[in-house]
N, CA and C atoms as a LAMMPS dump frame, in Angstrom:
ITEM: TIMESTEP
0
ITEM: NUMBER OF ATOMS
246
ITEM: BOX BOUNDS ff ff ff
-5.0000000000000000e+02 5.0000000000000000e+02
-5.0000000000000000e+02 5.0000000000000000e+02
-5.0000000000000000e+02 5.0000000000000000e+02
ITEM: ATOMS id mol type element x y z
1 1 1 N 311.069 29.745 336.246
2 1 2 C 311.929 30.657 336.967
3 1 3 C 311.111 31.358 338.052
4 2 1 N 311.678 31.426 339.219
5 2 2 C 310.981 32.049 340.343
6 2 3 C 310.984 33.564 340.201
7 3 1 N 309.992 34.171 340.817
8 3 2 C 309.838 35.617 340.752
9 3 3 C 311.034 36.34 341.37
10 4 1 N 311.535 35.838 342.503
11 4 2 C 312.652 36.509 343.164
12 4 3 C 313.931 36.41 342.34
13 5 1 N 314.098 35.358 341.554
14 5 2 C 315.266 35.232 340.694
15 5 3 C 315.224 36.278 339.587
16 6 1 N 314.046 36.491 339.04
17 6 2 C 313.885 37.496 337.988
18 6 3 C 314.16 38.892 338.535
19 7 1 N 313.672 39.177 339.738
20 7 2 C 313.878 40.49 340.347
21 7 3 C 315.368 40.75 340.569
22 8 1 N 316.069 39.782 341.139
23 8 2 C 317.496 39.942 341.413
24 8 3 C 318.272 40.092 340.102
25 9 1 N 317.919 39.31 339.091
26 9 2 C 318.599 39.406 337.795
27 9 3 C 318.355 40.769 337.153
28 10 1 N 317.136 41.279 337.234
29 10 2 C 316.83 42.598 336.68
30 10 3 C 317.614 43.694 337.402
31 11 1 N 317.72 43.6 338.717
32 11 2 C 318.508 44.574 339.465
33 11 3 C 319.989 44.489 339.109
34 12 1 N 320.476 43.289 338.861
35 12 2 C 321.867 43.125 338.442
36 12 3 C 322.111 43.787 337.094
37 13 1 N 321.218 43.55 336.139
38 13 2 C 321.357 44.178 334.823
39 13 3 C 321.297 45.699 334.922
40 14 1 N 320.42 46.203 335.761
41 14 2 C 320.321 47.647 335.971
42 14 3 C 321.632 48.193 336.541
43 15 1 N 322.193 47.509 337.529
44 15 2 C 323.445 47.963 338.144
45 15 3 C 324.586 47.949 337.132
46 16 1 N 324.685 46.882 336.351
47 16 2 C 325.731 46.808 335.332
48 16 3 C 325.567 47.95 334.338
49 17 1 N 324.35 48.175 333.913
50 17 2 C 324.095 49.264 332.971
51 17 3 C 324.484 50.62 333.524
52 18 1 N 324.159 50.866 334.783
53 18 2 C 324.491 52.16 335.394
54 18 3 C 326.003 52.334 335.543
55 19 1 N 326.702 51.275 335.936
56 19 2 C 328.15 51.393 336.082
57 19 3 C 328.842 51.54 334.726
58 20 1 N 328.381 50.831 333.717
59 20 2 C 328.96 50.97 332.379
60 20 3 C 328.698 52.377 331.848
61 21 1 N 327.481 52.847 332.029
62 21 2 C 327.136 54.196 331.566
63 21 3 C 327.981 55.252 332.281
64 22 1 N 328.13 55.111 333.597
65 22 2 C 328.955 56.059 334.352
66 22 3 C 330.413 55.999 333.949
67 23 1 N 330.906 54.804 333.651
68 23 2 C 332.307 54.648 333.257
69 23 3 C 332.552 55.263 331.883
70 24 1 N 331.628 55.027 330.938
71 24 2 C 331.813 55.578 329.593
72 24 3 C 331.652 57.096 329.577
73 25 1 N 330.838 57.639 330.446
74 25 2 C 330.673 59.09 330.537
75 25 3 C 331.871 59.747 331.21
76 26 1 N 332.642 58.966 331.954
77 26 2 C 333.803 59.499 332.64
78 26 3 C 333.512 60.007 334.038
79 27 1 N 332.288 59.781 334.541
80 27 2 C 331.948 60.247 335.884
81 27 3 C 332.377 59.254 336.953
82 28 1 N 332.658 58.014 336.554
83 28 2 C 333.075 56.976 337.495
84 28 3 C 334.412 56.418 337.019
85 29 1 N 335.362 56.325 337.921
86 29 2 C 336.655 55.739 337.552
87 29 3 C 336.525 54.225 337.479
88 30 1 N 337.556 53.609 336.9
89 30 2 C 337.524 52.156 336.758
90 30 3 C 337.486 51.467 338.122
91 31 1 N 338.251 51.968 339.063
92 31 2 C 338.295 51.372 340.399
93 31 3 C 336.951 51.52 341.102
94 32 1 N 336.341 52.677 341
95 32 2 C 335.032 52.883 341.631
96 32 3 C 333.979 51.993 340.992
97 33 1 N 334.071 51.82 339.681
98 33 2 C 333.109 50.961 338.993
99 33 3 C 333.257 49.512 339.452
100 34 1 N 334.487 49.035 339.566
101 34 2 C 334.718 47.653 340.006
102 34 3 C 334.289 47.45 341.454
103 35 1 N 334.63 48.406 342.319
104 35 2 C 334.212 48.299 343.717
105 35 3 C 332.685 48.369 343.845
106 36 1 N 332.091 49.24 343.086
107 36 2 C 330.628 49.353 343.1
108 36 3 C 329.953 48.075 342.643
109 37 1 N 330.495 47.468 341.572
110 37 2 C 329.915 46.216 341.081
111 37 3 C 330.128 45.082 342.084
112 38 1 N 331.276 45.071 342.734
113 38 2 C 331.524 44.032 343.741
114 38 3 C 330.546 44.176 344.901
115 39 1 N 330.37 45.399 345.372
116 39 2 C 329.427 45.641 346.469
117 39 3 C 328.003 45.286 346.055
118 40 1 N 327.612 45.711 344.858
119 40 2 C 326.252 45.428 344.378
120 40 3 C 326.041 43.919 344.216
121 41 1 N 327.057 43.203 343.775
122 41 2 C 326.933 41.753 343.628
123 41 3 C 326.72 41.08 344.977
124 42 1 N 327.46 41.524 345.987
125 42 2 C 327.295 40.956 347.333
126 42 3 C 325.886 41.225 347.855
127 43 1 N 325.405 42.437 347.659
128 43 2 C 324.059 42.792 348.121
129 43 3 C 323.007 41.966 347.386
130 44 1 N 323.167 41.793 346.087
131 44 2 C 322.175 41.033 345.319
132 44 3 C 322.196 39.545 345.674
133 45 1 N 323.356 38.992 345.945
134 45 2 C 323.422 37.584 346.373
135 45 3 C 322.733 37.422 347.722
136 46 1 N 322.98 38.364 348.629
137 46 2 C 322.312 38.314 349.936
138 46 3 C 320.8 38.438 349.771
139 47 1 N 320.361 39.324 348.899
140 47 2 C 318.927 39.496 348.633
141 47 3 C 318.328 38.221 348.065
142 48 1 N 319.048 37.566 347.17
143 48 2 C 318.559 36.326 346.583
144 48 3 C 318.384 35.25 347.653
145 49 1 N 319.361 35.132 348.567
146 49 2 C 319.246 34.145 349.642
147 49 3 C 318.086 34.467 350.578
148 50 1 N 317.867 35.74 350.854
149 50 2 C 316.743 36.137 351.716
150 50 3 C 315.423 35.777 351.055
151 51 1 N 315.287 36.095 349.77
152 51 2 C 314.058 35.747 349.051
153 51 3 C 313.851 34.239 349.011
154 52 1 N 314.934 33.496 348.801
155 52 2 C 314.835 32.036 348.738
156 52 3 C 314.4 31.459 350.084
157 53 1 N 314.985 31.946 351.162
158 53 2 C 314.615 31.473 352.497
159 53 3 C 313.155 31.819 352.794
160 54 1 N 312.749 33.007 352.393
161 54 2 C 311.368 33.444 352.618
162 54 3 C 310.385 32.528 351.884
163 55 1 N 310.726 32.165 350.65
164 55 2 C 309.864 31.283 349.874
165 55 3 C 309.759 29.903 350.526
166 56 1 N 310.868 29.369 351.004
167 56 2 C 310.848 28.069 351.68
168 56 3 C 310.022 28.134 352.962
169 57 1 N 310.161 29.232 353.693
170 57 2 C 309.397 29.407 354.927
171 57 3 C 307.902 29.448 354.635
172 58 1 N 307.515 30.147 353.576
173 58 2 C 306.089 30.204 353.197
174 58 3 C 305.565 28.818 352.833
175 59 1 N 306.359 28.057 352.089
176 59 2 C 305.927 26.704 351.72
177 59 3 C 305.756 25.826 352.958
178 60 1 N 306.693 25.946 353.904
179 60 2 C 306.571 25.176 355.142
180 60 3 C 305.337 25.593 355.924
181 61 1 N 305.052 26.874 355.939
182 61 2 C 303.87 27.366 356.638
183 61 3 C 302.6 26.813 356.007
184 62 1 N 302.56 26.812 354.678
185 62 2 C 301.374 26.285 353.979
186 62 3 C 301.189 24.809 354.283
187 63 1 N 302.277 24.05 354.252
188 63 2 C 302.192 22.622 354.547
189 63 3 C 301.784 22.399 355.994
190 64 1 N 302.351 23.175 356.894
191 64 2 C 302.012 23.064 358.31
192 64 3 C 300.573 23.406 358.575
193 65 1 N 300.051 24.428 357.909
194 65 2 C 298.663 24.832 358.072
195 65 3 C 297.738 23.734 357.57
196 66 1 N 298.095 23.119 356.448
197 66 2 C 297.267 22.04 355.913
198 66 3 C 297.237 20.855 356.859
199 67 1 N 298.375 20.488 357.41
200 67 2 C 298.386 19.334 358.313
201 67 3 C 297.634 19.641 359.597
202 68 1 N 297.718 20.873 360.089
203 68 2 C 296.965 21.243 361.283
204 68 3 C 295.472 21.182 361.004
205 69 1 N 295.048 21.652 359.828
206 69 2 C 293.629 21.593 359.47
207 69 3 C 293.169 20.148 359.362
208 70 1 N 293.996 19.309 358.751
209 70 2 C 293.653 17.898 358.618
210 70 3 C 293.51 17.241 359.989
211 71 1 N 294.417 17.561 360.902
212 71 2 C 294.342 16.99 362.245
213 71 3 C 293.094 17.453 362.973
214 72 1 N 292.734 18.716 362.814
215 72 2 C 291.516 19.231 363.448
216 72 3 C 290.275 18.538 362.901
217 73 1 N 290.252 18.341 361.574
218 73 2 C 289.104 17.666 360.965
219 73 3 C 289.009 16.213 361.44
220 74 1 N 290.146 15.545 361.525
221 74 2 C 290.147 14.167 362.011
222 74 3 C 289.659 14.114 363.455
223 75 1 N 290.098 15.077 364.25
224 75 2 C 289.694 15.136 365.645
225 75 3 C 288.197 15.383 365.767
226 76 1 N 287.655 16.283 364.942
227 76 2 C 286.22 16.568 364.952
228 76 3 C 285.434 15.33 364.529
229 77 1 N 285.9 14.667 363.477
230 77 2 C 285.222 13.47 363.002
231 77 3 C 285.257 12.372 364.062
232 78 1 N 286.356 12.24 364.739
233 78 2 C 286.494 11.225 365.773
234 78 3 C 285.553 11.513 366.935
235 79 1 N 285.456 12.773 367.346
236 79 2 C 284.576 13.131 368.475
237 79 3 C 283.123 13.029 368.055
238 80 1 N 282.8 13.293 366.789
239 80 2 C 281.426 13.211 366.333
240 80 3 C 280.947 11.773 366.228
241 81 1 N 281.828 10.842 365.997
242 81 2 C 281.455 9.426 365.87
243 81 3 C 281.074 8.821 367.204
244 82 1 N 281.616 9.371 368.283
245 82 2 C 281.311 8.831 369.607
246 82 3 C 279.946 9.18 369.967
């Protein structure tokens, strides 16, 4: 399991807990609790996609850096052989 998935899941559990606690205490109405959970779910899904895109971008950067280093080494070796 990826780190960003765990973070988003933990935030979701925290949000559910807070809304349930507020609803049982009577400080939050049912409609406010449902709207709050809907909003929090949208935010967490967006956060998950951002983290996922960021992870893919980092992997591409690492691969790109490796290929650039390999090309530089090949170029150095080629020039040194002459």
